[in-house]
ZALOVO-950424 format. One line per 2 residues: number of its first residue (from 1); their letters; for each residue z, y, x of N, C-alpha, C. Coordinates in steps of 0.05 Angstrom, whole numbers. Example, Ala and Ser with C-alpha at 12.3 -4.5 7.8 and 13.67 -1.06 7.14 Angstrom:
1) as) 156/-114/264/156/-90/246/156/-66/264 ~ 142/-45/257/143/-21/273/157/1/258 $
//
This chain:
1) mi) -187/-235/-935/-199/-228/-907/-222/-222/-888 ~ -229/-217/-866/-258/-205/-860/-268/-229/-851 $
3) sl) -292/-229/-860/-313/-251/-857/-330/-239/-838 ~ -350/-258/-828/-374/-253/-808/-395/-235/-827 $
5) ld) -397/-237/-855/-409/-215/-865/-404/-186/-860 ~ -378/-188/-865/-364/-156/-861/-370/-144/-827 $
7) iq) -370/-163/-804/-375/-157/-786/-405/-151/-780 ~ -423/-171/-795/-449/-158/-792/-461/-134/-809 $
9) aa) -446/-132/-834/-448/-104/-845/-440/-75/-831 ~ -417/-85/-821/-405/-59/-801/-425/-51/-773 $
11) ak) -443/-74/-762/-461/-72/-745/-479/-54/-753 ~ -489/-56/-784/-511/-47/-786/-503/-13/-797 $
13) ri) -478/-14/-810/-469/10/-817/-469/35/-792 ~ -456/18/-772/-447/40/-750/-476/44/-730 $
15) ag) -498/27/-735/-521/29/-716/-532/56/-717 ~ -536/70/-689/-544/94/-688/-525/116/-685 $
17) hv) -499/106/-690/-475/126/-686/-460/114/-664 ~ -461/82/-653/-449/78/-630/-473/68/-612 $
19) rr) -461/60/-582/-479/51/-572/-482/24/-565 ~ -507/11/-565/-505/-25/-559/-498/-23/-523 $
21) tp) -476/-28/-516/-464/-29/-483/-477/-52/-473 ~ -481/-51/-446/-493/-73/-434/-476/-98/-435 $
23) tm) -484/-124/-430/-472/-142/-419/-479/-150/-395 ~ -472/-139/-372/-473/-150/-345/-467/-180/-331 $
25) fa) -488/-192/-318/-473/-213/-303/-462/-199/-279 ~ -442/-203/-269/-424/-192/-246/-431/-206/-223 $
27) ap) -451/-202/-210/-459/-209/-181/-489/-196/-176 ~ -492/-199/-153/-474/-213/-132/-452/-191/-123 $
29) vk) -430/-202/-106/-409/-184/-111/-395/-189/-73 ~ -385/-171/-57/-372/-174/-35/-349/-189/-37 $
31) ep) -328/-191/-58/-304/-203/-59/-310/-222/-89 ~ -308/-237/-91/-316/-259/-115/-282/-259/-122 $
33) it) -280/-259/-150/-250/-259/-160/-248/-292/-184 ~ -270/-305/-178/-266/-326/-198/-293/-342/-190 $
35) aa) -282/-374/-191/-308/-387/-190/-328/-392/-210 ~ -318/-377/-237/-329/-381/-257/-360/-366/-255 $
37) al) -376/-364/-276/-402/-348/-278/-385/-327/-294 ~ -387/-302/-285/-374/-276/-295/-391/-256/-306 $
39) wl) -390/-254/-330/-401/-230/-347/-377/-208/-357 ~ -392/-185/-355/-376/-161/-359/-388/-147/-382 $
41) kl) -372/-139/-406/-381/-124/-429/-378/-96/-425 ~ -393/-81/-418/-389/-54/-411/-378/-30/-429 $
43) eh) -358/-36/-451/-351/-21/-468/-332/6/-457 ~ -332/8/-433/-326/36/-418/-346/53/-425 $
45) lq) -372/44/-429/-397/65/-430/-402/70/-462 ~ -384/64/-477/-385/65/-505/-380/96/-517 $
47) is) -393/108/-530/-387/137/-539/-357/142/-545 ~ -346/160/-526/-316/171/-535/-300/147/-512 $
49) gs) -314/135/-499/-298/126/-475/-287/94/-481 ~ -288/85/-500/-285/58/-505/-288/49/-527 $
51) fk) -284/16/-532/-297/-1/-555/-289/18/-578 ~ -268/34/-582/-254/38/-610/-271/56/-625 $
53) ar) -290/62/-622/-311/80/-627/-326/62/-651 ~ -327/34/-652/-337/16/-663/-326/10/-691 $
55) ga) -294/11/-685/-281/6/-708/-277/35/-719 ~ -271/60/-707/-268/86/-721/-292/94/-736 $
57) mn) -313/88/-728/-338/96/-740/-345/81/-763 ~ -337/51/-758/-345/34/-786/-320/43/-809 $
59) aa) -297/51/-797/-275/62/-823/-287/88/-836 ~ -293/104/-819/-301/130/-828/-323/129/-843 $
61) ls) -348/118/-842/-366/117/-856/-366/93/-883 ~ -341/75/-884/-335/61/-906/-324/75/-929 $
63) ls) -315/103/-917/-298/119/-941/-322/130/-962 ~ -318/140/-977/-334/158/-998/-333/188/-982 $
65) pe) -356/204/-985/-352/228/-972/-333/243/-986 ~ -326/241/-1012/-298/253/-1019/-278/251/-1007 $
67) er) -269/228/-995/-246/213/-985/-254/234/-956 ~ -273/226/-945/-272/239/-915/-265/263/-912 $
69) sr) -279/281/-941/-280/314/-937/-253/327/-936 ~ -234/307/-949/-198/319/-948/-193/315/-917 $
71) gl) -210/304/-898/-198/306/-868/-180/280/-862 ~ -182/267/-837/-178/246/-827/-145/253/-815 $
73) vt) -132/224/-807/-103/230/-795/-103/206/-780 ~ -90/202/-754/-84/179/-742/-65/180/-721 $
75) as) -54/161/-706/-35/162/-688/-50/144/-667 ~ -46/153/-642/-62/142/-615/-51/139/-589 $
77) gg) -56/126/-573/-49/123/-544/-66/139/-534 ~ -89/147/-548/-105/163/-539/-144/155/-541 $
79) nh) -146/132/-540/-174/115/-546/-179/117/-572 ~ -168/106/-589/-175/109/-620/-173/135/-633 $
81) gl) -154/152/-619/-160/182/-621/-181/194/-616 ~ -193/191/-595/-219/197/-586/-242/190/-606 $
83) al) -239/166/-606/-259/153/-624/-261/169/-656 ~ -238/170/-667/-235/183/-696/-243/204/-691 $
85) ay) -236/224/-670/-245/248/-665/-276/250/-666 ~ -291/228/-651/-315/233/-652/-332/224/-680 $
87) aa) -317/207/-690/-332/195/-720/-325/216/-738 ~ -301/239/-739/-300/264/-755/-318/285/-746 $
89) wr) -324/289/-722/-346/304/-711/-374/296/-720 ~ -376/273/-719/-406/263/-727/-413/268/-754 $
91) tg) -387/264/-774/-394/267/-805/-379/296/-814 ~ -375/314/-794/-368/334/-800/-340/344/-819 $
93) vp) -324/329/-808/-301/330/-827/-273/336/-806 ~ -254/352/-813/-229/356/-795/-214/326/-799 $
95) vt) -195/328/-768/-185/307/-757/-164/315/-750 ~ -141/300/-747/-115/310/-739/-105/291/-723 $
97) vf) -100/284/-703/-91/263/-682/-62/267/-671 ~ -44/246/-675/-14/246/-671/-10/234/-643 $
99) lp) -10/244/-619/-5/232/-594/24/230/-582 ~ 31/202/-574/61/201/-561/59/222/-534 $
101) ts) 86/230/-522/85/243/-497/75/231/-474 ~ 80/201/-476/66/188/-460/41/187/-454 $
103) ap) 23/196/-474/-5/196/-470/-18/211/-451 ~ -34/207/-432/-44/229/-408/-52/256/-419 $
105) ms) -52/281/-408/-61/303/-414/-93/298/-421 ~ -103/278/-402/-136/274/-405/-142/268/-433 $
107) ke) -124/253/-450/-136/241/-470/-128/269/-488 ~ -110/287/-488/-106/308/-510/-130/328/-496 $
109) tg) -140/334/-478/-163/349/-473/-185/344/-485 ~ -193/311/-483/-211/299/-492/-220/303/-522 $
111) lm) -193/299/-538/-189/305/-562/-198/337/-574 ~ -190/353/-561/-194/375/-563/-221/380/-568 $
113) aw) -239/371/-541/-272/377/-538/-282/371/-562 ~ -267/346/-578/-287/338/-604/-280/351/-623 $
115) ga) -259/365/-621/-254/391/-647/-231/381/-659 ~ -217/357/-645/-194/347/-660/-162/369/-652 $
117) tv) -144/372/-684/-123/381/-678/-104/363/-665 ~ -92/363/-645/-74/348/-626/-45/355/-636 $
119) vr) -25/331/-639/-3/336/-640/19/319/-632 ~ 37/325/-609/55/309/-596/74/298/-617 $
121) ag) 82/271/-616/106/270/-629/111/242/-620 ~ 141/242/-609/155/217/-601/148/199/-573 $
123) av) 159/184/-560/158/176/-533/136/154/-537 ~ 133/141/-558/113/121/-552/97/124/-577 $
125) wd) 72/99/-581/58/101/-602/67/105/-631 ~ 89/80/-637/105/73/-658/114/104/-672 $
127) da) 129/117/-650/135/143/-661/119/166/-671 ~ 94/169/-657/76/186/-666/60/176/-693 $
129) ne) 65/147/-694/44/135/-724/67/141/-743 ~ 89/143/-740/108/155/-765/107/180/-770 $
131) aa) 99/198/-753/97/230/-755/64/228/-766 ~ 48/219/-763/20/218/-774/24/208/-804 $
133) lv) 36/185/-808/39/178/-835/51/197/-855 ~ 73/208/-843/85/235/-861/66/256/-864 $
135) ha) 55/262/-840/29/281/-846/9/277/-867 ~ -1/251/-867/-20/246/-889/-13/247/-907 $
137) rq) 13/238/-917/23/237/-949/22/270/-951 ~ 33/279/-933/38/313/-946/14/334/-943 $
139) tl) -5/320/-931/-28/341/-938/-56/319/-952 ~ -50/297/-957/-66/280/-980/-93/274/-958 $
141) rr) -94/275/-935/-114/266/-915/-113/237/-911 ~ -137/232/-908/-135/197/-903/-129/188/-875 $
143) yv) -117/177/-875/-88/157/-853/-120/136/-840 ~ -122/135/-818/-139/112/-811/-126/95/-788 $
145) hp) -112/74/-790/-98/58/-774/-116/48/-743 ~ -102/49/-727/-119/42/-699/-122/12/-699 $
147) fd) -102/-13/-712/-114/-39/-708/-107/-47/-742 ~ -90/-39/-755/-84/-53/-781/-102/-47/-805 $
149) ap) -118/-49/-797/-149/-37/-829/-171/-58/-821 ~ -180/-72/-844/-199/-89/-842/-227/-78/-830 $
151) av) -232/-53/-835/-256/-39/-827/-258/-33/-799 ~ -229/-23/-787/-228/-27/-761/-231/-47/-749 $
153) ia) -220/-72/-755/-224/-95/-740/-254/-105/-741 ~ -266/-105/-764/-298/-112/-772/-306/-101/-750 $
155) gq) -307/-71/-746/-325/-58/-723/-326/-63/-701 ~ -294/-72/-690/-292/-80/-660/-306/-107/-654 $
157) gt) -308/-129/-680/-322/-146/-674/-351/-147/-671 ~ -357/-124/-677/-392/-128/-673/-403/-132/-644 $
159) qv) -381/-124/-616/-387/-128/-600/-397/-159/-592 ~ -386/-178/-604/-394/-204/-599/-420/-209/-609 $
161) le) -431/-198/-627/-459/-204/-637/-478/-193/-608 ~ -472/-175/-592/-486/-168/-572/-479/-183/-549 $
163) il) -453/-188/-544/-445/-211/-525/-463/-232/-527 ~ -463/-249/-547/-477/-272/-553/-502/-274/-550 $
165) ad) -513/-252/-559/-545/-243/-559/-557/-235/-527 ~ -538/-229/-511/-543/-222/-485/-540/-248/-464 $
167) ap) -521/-263/-475/-510/-284/-458/-495/-308/-474 ~ -514/-318/-488/-505/-344/-505/-492/-366/-498 $
169) qv) -491/-366/-466/-481/-392/-451/-444/-383/-447 ~ -438/-356/-447/-413/-353/-447/-389/-378/-466 $
171) dt) -370/-384/-449/-357/-402/-466/-327/-393/-466 ~ -319/-369/-453/-294/-356/-454/-296/-324/-456 $
173) lv) -284/-309/-475/-278/-287/-479/-250/-280/-469 ~ -248/-255/-448/-224/-242/-438/-218/-216/-458 $
175) va) -198/-211/-470/-200/-186/-490/-172/-174/-484 ~ -169/-149/-477/-143/-135/-475/-135/-140/-501 $
177) ig) -106/-137/-509/-90/-129/-529/-73/-106/-530 ~ -77/-88/-547/-58/-65/-548/-46/-67/-579 $
179) gg) -46/-60/-598/-41/-74/-628/-57/-91/-637 ~ -77/-98/-632/-91/-124/-634/-113/-124/-656 $
181) gl) -127/-99/-655/-144/-102/-663/-170/-106/-660 ~ -175/-101/-629/-198/-110/-618/-203/-138/-615 $
183) vs) -180/-158/-607/-183/-185/-603/-182/-197/-628 ~ -176/-188/-651/-175/-197/-679/-207/-198/-685 $
185) gv) -225/-174/-686/-246/-172/-690/-260/-194/-675 ~ -256/-196/-647/-272/-207/-626/-271/-234/-637 $
187) al) -246/-243/-640/-240/-275/-649/-245/-287/-678 ~ -253/-268/-700/-260/-273/-717/-290/-277/-716 $
189) aa) -305/-258/-701/-331/-265/-697/-339/-289/-685 ~ -321/-293/-656/-329/-318/-649/-329/-340/-662 $
191) ka) -306/-341/-669/-299/-368/-688/-326/-373/-711 ~ -329/-354/-723/-353/-348/-739/-386/-361/-728 $
193) lk) -392/-348/-706/-415/-356/-692/-417/-373/-674 ~ -394/-378/-657/-399/-403/-636/-369/-416/-638 $
195) ps) -361/-434/-657/-332/-441/-654/-318/-452/-631 ~ -336/-458/-613/-327/-473/-586/-321/-452/-564 $
197) lr) -328/-428/-572/-317/-404/-556/-285/-394/-562 ~ -274/-396/-529/-250/-393/-530/-244/-367/-530 $
199) vi) -221/-355/-544/-219/-325/-534/-187/-324/-523 ~ -187/-309/-506/-161/-310/-486/-150/-279/-494 $
201) gv) -133/-273/-495/-119/-240/-500/-102/-236/-482 ~ -103/-210/-469/-86/-206/-445/-64/-177/-457 $
203) ep) -45/-182/-445/-26/-160/-446/-10/-156/-428 ~ 2/-129/-421/17/-125/-401/43/-134/-402 $
205) lg) 58/-143/-379/83/-149/-378/102/-132/-387 ~ 93/-105/-387/114/-87/-397/112/-73/-424 $
207) ap) 90/-98/-442/91/-93/-469/77/-117/-481 ~ 90/-139/-484/78/-163/-491/82/-172/-524 $
209) tl) 74/-148/-537/85/-146/-564/74/-173/-585 ~ 49/-183/-575/40/-202/-591/42/-234/-571 $
211) ye) 42/-228/-550/54/-252/-534/80/-256/-543 ~ 99/-242/-548/126/-250/-559/125/-257/-585 $
213) sv) 112/-243/-603/109/-251/-635/99/-275/-638 ~ 77/-287/-625/67/-315/-626/91/-329/-616 $
215) ra) 100/-328/-599/122/-345/-592/143/-349/-611 ~ 150/-328/-622/171/-327/-642/162/-337/-668 $
217) gh) 135/-336/-671/128/-348/-702/128/-327/-723 ~ 129/-303/-711/130/-280/-734/133/-254/-715 $
219) li) 124/-237/-731/121/-203/-715/148/-196/-704 ~ 155/-189/-681/176/-177/-669/176/-142/-663 $
221) tl) 193/-135/-657/190/-104/-650/203/-105/-615 ~ 190/-94/-595/196/-94/-572/217/-71/-569 $
223) dk) 244/-76/-558/262/-59/-550/252/-36/-538 ~ 238/-43/-514/222/-21/-495/197/-22/-485 $
225) it) 183/-6/-478/159/-8/-466/162/2/-437 ~ 150/-13/-421/155/-6/-395/122/-6/-380 $
227) ta) 106/-10/-392/79/-9/-377/63/25/-371 ~ 53/27/-354/40/50/-355/10/46/-366 $
229) an) 3/29/-377/-26/23/-389/-15/30/-419 ~ -17/54/-425/-3/66/-449/-20/59/-475 $
231) tl) -49/56/-473/-59/44/-495/-59/15/-500 ~ -42/1/-486/-36/-24/-491/-6/-27/-501 $
233) ap) 2/-10/-517/31/-9/-511/46/-3/-537 ~ 35/-12/-566/56/-6/-585/80/-29/-584 $
235) rr) 100/-24/-595/127/-37/-598/122/-57/-622 ~ 103/-52/-635/102/-74/-665/66/-73/-665 $
237) ss) 63/-104/-673/35/-101/-684/37/-102/-717 ~ 16/-112/-730/13/-114/-754/16/-148/-766 $
239) qi) 16/-153/-787/14/-181/-802/-21/-190/-798 ~ -35/-173/-809/-65/-186/-807/-78/-188/-779 $
241) nf) -65/-169/-755/-76/-182/-735/-53/-205/-721 ~ -31/-203/-726/-17/-231/-720/-25/-256/-729 $
243) di) -33/-256/-754/-44/-280/-772/-70/-283/-755 ~ -87/-268/-747/-116/-278/-738/-112/-282/-714 $
245) ir) -93/-270/-698/-91/-279/-669/-79/-309/-669 ~ -56/-312/-685/-42/-333/-684/-68/-358/-687 $
247) dc) -84/-356/-711/-108/-373/-722/-134/-381/-700 ~ -138/-355/-686/-163/-353/-674/-161/-355/-649 $
249) va) -136/-341/-630/-139/-336/-602/-123/-364/-588 ~ -138/-372/-578/-136/-393/-555/-109/-389/-538 $
251) di) -105/-366/-529/-83/-356/-516/-80/-334/-512 ~ -47/-324/-505/-44/-292/-491/-34/-299/-465 $
253) vl) -41/-284/-444/-34/-286/-412/-24/-255/-411 ~ -8/-255/-396/5/-231/-385/-1/-222/-354 $
255) vs) -1/-199/-353/-10/-189/-324/10/-156/-316 ~ 9/-156/-297/28/-135/-289/13/-107/-279 $
257) da) 22/-89/-286/7/-57/-275/-5/-58/-249 ~ 12/-76/-231/0/-76/-201/-28/-93/-206 $
259) dm) -31/-119/-222/-51/-133/-232/-75/-114/-240 ~ -68/-96/-263/-96/-83/-270/-97/-65/-257 $
261) ra) -86/-46/-240/-97/-32/-219/-110/-44/-195 ~ -106/-71/-185/-117/-83/-171/-147/-88/-180 $
263) aa) -150/-92/-205/-171/-100/-221/-191/-79/-225 ~ -181/-61/-232/-197/-27/-231/-206/-16/-207 $
265) rw) -188/-24/-184/-199/-16/-161/-224/-38/-148 ~ -223/-62/-159/-239/-77/-152/-274/-78/-173 $
267) lw) -268/-68/-188/-285/-54/-210/-302/-36/-197 ~ -284/-15/-184/-297/9/-174/-311/2/-150 $
269) re) -297/-11/-131/-312/-17/-104/-339/-38/-110 ~ -336/-57/-132/-357/-72/-127/-382/-62/-146 $
271) fh) -371/-45/-170/-393/-38/-187/-392/-10/-196 ~ -373/9/-178/-370/36/-189/-358/47/-217 $
273) ig) -342/24/-231/-340/23/-259/-313/38/-258 ~ -312/56/-275/-291/76/-273/-274/62/-295 $
275) ae) -256/42/-292/-237/36/-319/-213/41/-315 ~ -202/51/-336/-171/56/-347/-151/34/-337 $
277) ls) -131/33/-332/-111/4/-332/-120/-11/-355 ~ -115/3/-373/-115/-18/-398/-147/-27/-394 $
279) ga) -169/-11/-388/-194/-28/-389/-202/-47/-371 ~ -183/-49/-347/-187/-70/-327/-165/-97/-333 $
281) as) -152/-97/-353/-137/-119/-359/-145/-139/-363 ~ -169/-145/-377/-187/-171/-375/-192/-184/-352 $
283) va) -204/-164/-336/-210/-177/-311/-182/-175/-290 ~ -166/-162/-298/-138/-175/-280/-131/-200/-287 $
285) ai) -126/-204/-311/-122/-235/-319/-141/-259/-305 ~ -166/-249/-297/-182/-273/-283/-176/-266/-257 $
287) ms) -175/-245/-247/-169/-242/-213/-141/-248/-205 ~ -129/-248/-226/-93/-261/-217/-93/-286/-225 $
289) ra) -114/-302/-227/-111/-330/-238/-91/-334/-269 ~ -87/-316/-280/-71/-321/-299/-88/-341/-326 $
291) ip) -113/-343/-322/-126/-364/-336/-144/-380/-322 ~ -130/-407/-327/-156/-425/-306/-181/-426/-312 $
293) ld) -195/-423/-294/-225/-422/-295/-238/-438/-270 ~ -257/-448/-277/-275/-466/-250/-301/-461/-253 $
295) tt) -321/-472/-241/-346/-471/-238/-365/-479/-258 ~ -346/-497/-280/-353/-504/-308/-349/-479/-330 $
297) ht) -341/-463/-329/-340/-438/-340/-360/-419/-335 ~ -365/-402/-363/-379/-376/-358/-358/-361/-379 $
299) vc) -350/-341/-369/-331/-317/-377/-340/-292/-380 ~ -334/-277/-402/-341/-253/-403/-317/-236/-403 $
301) ai) -314/-218/-387/-290/-205/-397/-301/-171/-403 ~ -282/-163/-424/-293/-139/-437/-281/-112/-423 $
303) vc) -291/-105/-412/-279/-77/-397/-277/-53/-417 ~ -254/-54/-434/-254/-40/-463/-249/-5/-461 $
305) ga) -240/3/-432/-239/35/-438/-248/45/-405 ~ -257/67/-408/-254/84/-385/-236/106/-375 $
307) gt) -235/106/-352/-214/122/-341/-212/121/-314 ~ -189/138/-297/-189/139/-274/-161/133/-261 $
309) dg) -139/129/-275/-112/117/-276/-110/96/-257 ~ -129/81/-260/-131/52/-238/-137/52/-216 $
311) ie) -151/77/-205/-162/79/-181/-156/108/-161 ~ -135/117/-175/-132/138/-165/-100/138/-146 $
//
């Protein structure tokens, strides 16, 4: 399993390759959304536009130069692909990213700007992932999973080191869940560094993959995806993420697309933060009162990705 030592090693490995993003106290505001003291971890300012750069960079640098030189392959709703494209550009190796047809054209354009080869395959991430795995086997390139990989999970957990250095009084972390790599890394780091720190995961109503899995007591595969937040929309997670979430995450709550859009617009009005729908999910959970909070709480919401789909 992944330990705090792995997360600390990842932080050293990726230092200088990714940004140390700000942890901002969210005040003063015109429209308060909670009685709790609210902090925002601004991962939308991360290189490539999301927290994913941490895990992708750690995964790439954990490979031997010979492994990297053969090239990298992944499947993504957009953000992991952008992060791996950045890591490949940074280390000077080729990368192919498989996108589902549901991924917006802005993600494809961004991938090409980093020099990635882009292939569209299937309607949702799971379909694109099958195609990516086949391609990796045929070409002998190294496949980098967006969430089912210890190096990726350890990389995502590095932001907790920064959050607790900036705001050690935080007692609740609110984290969006796609496949589960982010919340897994965050929860492992939080449990190791501050056992009393409560981690709450957030999924869309239209893609409650891990919410339903935890309720069932085992991994489930969703029949369909109905959310527009495509980077939070795999039909199935993985065993490593499920096990960590079951053991280390206090609760998972659900938000609607309308909740995420309202949160993205609030972030823009109050702070001029351009968060995609997925990036606003953590704030949506607070704003919609899905998480009980009062004046005794100090909460930090991770704004995990940049974009304009929430405010257009």
